[in-house]
Phi, psi and omega in degrees: 000131176303156183298323181292327176289320175298323176297317179296321181296318180293324182287356174288348184256147188300325183297325185252359191298336180260010184281134182280169175301320181294322181288325177296316180296326181295329177286340180059033183293328187298339180262004182228037171278132186234139168240123181245136178279158181307130176093348179292143171273130170282325164200158189219136179048045186275132175247328183231120181216144187242027185223156168247146178237141179241127184276114179270328182199137176103192183232142179240130174264126179249129179191198175207171179254128182277181186294345180261004180083012180272143177278124180252118181268123175275317177195165174233117185250160186227185181316134175097350185260161180247142174216180186100220181279063184290340174279359179057037174236158180263350187239035183233023184275332173058038178077020181295151169235154173231132190221137174297128185234144179072327181184190179294151183233140178246126190225161161231150185230153175210153180286148182290334178295317178296322181289323177298315180301319181293321182294328175289333180267349186231078183304324179298319177292324179298320181294313181300315182297313182302318180294318181292321180287328176298316180298320180295319178290327179295319179295320177298317178296318180303313180296319183296315178298317181298319182291328181279331192240351183236154175281175186299315183300315179295320177297321179294316177299313179295325180297310182295319181295315181294323179300318179294317178299317179292331179285343179116015179296133177282139186299334179272358185295142176278316179221166178206144177233141183214162181295138180263115174244015185240139169271169175298325180292324177300310183299322180299315185289323183286336177254005175074050180220185180262149181301316180301318182293320180293320179297319177300313182287326176299319176298320176299316181293325176296318176298326181276359181073022182267337177207153175219123187242128170241180177295334185252336187225152167241115180248136179245096186294334184222090185293320185294321180293317181296318182298317175301316178295321176296318178296314185293316186275000000 
C-alpha cells in the first residue's frame, strides 16, 4: 500500500484524524505497517520495549506466562486500540506478550520517543491519548475489583454488561448485539474463573433470557434488567 493510502487509513480513526502530513511523517509510521498471521507473536516475554502498536484490523491477545507455564490473559483488544508501551516507559512490561488472535492482524508501530515529541506539539492529540489510556486503566481496575469482590456469576454479568458498553451500547438501549470474538475459555481467563464453571453459568444466563451466545454474536436481550443485576450484585 502506498504511503499516502496508509496515512488515509490511519486518519479514519479518531485518535489520528487531526494529524497533519508533517506530523504523520514525524512518526515514521509508513515504514512500520505490520501484518501478522493468526498465532504470531508481535512480541513475547517482553520486559523492555520501545514501541507502541495501533490495531488497524483484527484482534490481539495480551498476556503473560505464569510460573507454572499457564497462559494468563490480561485483555483482548481489537481495531482502533493501542497496546505496547502505552505508559510511554521502557521498564513496565513485566514479561508481557502480544499475539495475533482469531485471524490475521494489521498493525502500525511507532517509537515512543517520536510519539512523545508529537504529543508535546499537539495538545489535542495528547488529550485524546490521555482519555484513551484512562479508559484502558479504568477497565483494568473494573476487572480487578470484580475478581476481588464478586462471585463468578456476578463477575460474568458485569463482564457482559461492560463488554456491551465498551462496544458502543447506548445507555437507553433495550437490547444489544455485538460480534463474538471470545471463547468460553477466554471469558473464564478474563474474569478469573474455570472454563467449565463459566460454561455452566452462561447456560443459566441463557435460560434466564439475559444473554444469548452463538459463534458469531453475543446478544443481550434485556439491557435494563442486566444493568440492575450488575448494580445490585
